[in-house]
C-alpha positions, 0 to 999 in steps of 0.5 A: 215736818211729818205732814210733809214726809206723809204727802211726799210718800203719798205722792211717791206712791201715786207715781207720776213723772217726777217719782217714776224711774228714769234711764237716760242715755246720751248718744253721739256717733258710736259713743253712748254714756248712761246719765248715771255713769257720767254723773258718777264721774263727776262725783269721783272728780269732785271727791278726788279734788276734796270735795265733800258730799255734804258740800254739794248744794247745786250742780250744773252739767253741760254734755258736749259729746262732740268735744268728748267732754262733760263739763260741770259747775258746782255750786255756781262757783267751781267749775270741772270737766270729765271726759264723755 
């Protein structure tokens, strides 16, 4: 386990795409939302639905700005939606 952590630290220090800081913004018409904001909306929705952070294993996100919606599926079984 310690070896894996050392390798991960070395890879992060070396940089590269996987470890680069990213800023993703979704634009549609006159609307613009940062990825981090949309993910925070989803997290808040999940918490409001009684889901704990530890229960989140996988999250699929589908952004449909033309519908004004961001759809998601938690752990391949629980669908949800927040506003774009």
